[in-house]
C-alpha positions in Angstrom: -8.5 -18.1 8.1 -9.6 -17.0 4.6 -8.7 -13.6 3.1 -12.4 -12.6 3.6 -12.1 -13.4 7.3 -9.0 -11.2 7.6 -10.1 -8.1 9.5 -7.1 -5.6 9.6 -7.2 -2.4 11.6 -5.1 -0.1 9.3 -6.6 -1.0 5.9 -9.9 -2.1 4.4 -9.5 -4.7 1.7 -11.2 -4.9 -1.6 -10.8 -8.0 -3.8 -10.7 -7.4 -7.6 -10.0 -9.7 -10.4 -6.3 -9.0 -10.8 -5.3 -7.3 -7.6 -6.2 -6.5 -4.0 -6.9 -2.9 -3.1 -5.9 -1.9 0.4 -7.2 1.5 1.6 -5.7 3.1 4.7 -8.3 3.8 7.4 -6.1 6.3 9.2 -5.1 9.8 8.1 -1.9 9.7 9.9 0.7 7.1 9.5 3.2 7.7 12.2 5.0 5.9 15.0 2.2 6.6 17.3 -0.2 4.8 15.1 1.9 1.6 15.4 3.6 1.3 12.1 4.7 -2.3 12.9 1.0 -3.5 13.0 0.3 -1.7 9.7 3.2 -3.5 8.1 2.2 -6.8 9.6 -1.2 -6.5 8.0 0.2 -5.8 4.6 2.7 -8.7 4.9 -0.1 -11.0 6.0 -1.9 -10.1 2.7 1.3 -11.0 0.8 2.5 -14.1 2.6 -0.6 -15.7 4.0 -3.1 -14.9 1.3 -0.6 -14.9 -1.6 -1.5 -11.4 -2.8 1.1 -10.6 -5.6 -0.6 -7.5 -6.9 -1.4 -5.0 -4.3 -2.9 -1.5 -4.8 -2.4 0.8 -1.9 -4.8 3.7 -1.8 -3.7 6.7 0.3 -6.8 8.7 -0.3 -7.4 9.7 3.3 -3.8 9.9 4.4 -2.5 13.4 5.1 0.6 12.7 7.1 3.2 10.0 6.8 6.6 9.5 8.6 9.9 8.1 7.4 9.2 5.0 9.5 5.9 4.4 7.6 7.7 5.1 4.2 10.3 2.5 5.2 7.5 -0.1 5.7 6.1 0.7 2.3 9.6 0.3 0.8 9.8 -3.1 2.6 6.4 -4.1 1.2 7.5 -3.0 -2.3 10.7 -5.2 -2.1 8.8 -8.2 -0.7 6.3 -8.1 -3.7 9.2 -7.5 -6.2 11.0 -10.6 -4.9 7.7 -12.6 -5.5 7.5 -11.2 -8.9 4.5 -9.1 -7.7 3.7 -5.5 -7.9 2.8 -2.7 -5.5 1.0 0.3 -7.0 0.3 3.3 -4.8 -2.6 5.6 -5.7 -4.8 8.5 -4.5 -1.7 10.4 -3.2 -2.3 13.9 -2.6 -1.3 17.1 -0.5 1.6 16.8 2.0 2.1 13.1 1.3 2.6 13.7 -2.4 5.2 16.4 -1.3 7.0 14.0 0.9 7.1 11.3 -1.8 8.4 13.9 -4.3 11.0 15.4 -2.0 12.3 11.9 -1.1 12.2 10.8 -4.8 10.1 7.9 -3.8 7.6 9.0 -6.4 10.3 7.6 -8.8 10.7 4.4 -6.8 7.1 3.4 -6.4 4.6 2.9 -9.2 2.1 5.6 -8.7 -1.4 6.0 -10.2 -3.7 9.0 -9.7 -6.7 6.9 -8.8 -7.7 3.3 -8.0 -8.8 2.4 -11.5 -5.6 3.6 -13.0 -3.7 1.6 -10.3 -5.7 -1.6 -11.0 -4.7 -1.3 -14.7 -1.0 -0.9 -13.8 -1.2 -3.7 -11.3 -2.6 -6.1 -14.0 -0.1 -4.9 -16.7 2.9 -6.6 -15.0 
């Protein structure tokens, strides 16, 4: 299977010159929405398709649980071990507050929009 044949349910994939942009397709990232499947799709991008620079757009996400945040931390670590980079972008509203309260806004590389995230991803 090629990366273009990969049809994930939780994200849409855009291939750019220096990175892959994954945009969440669901506004709520919670246990009910099967966080394990979401993580599996992102890990597939990293391991099967050798994606080392991943931009994760949260433009439609308005709710995120600690379990989903844990999966994003795992994705960040996996990319870091491969000398890759995760850049989170388009964070707003309650999700931005959760990241700030949990201090994950200091852990993740965060950009205000996709273009800025692509520049940050390419810079590493």
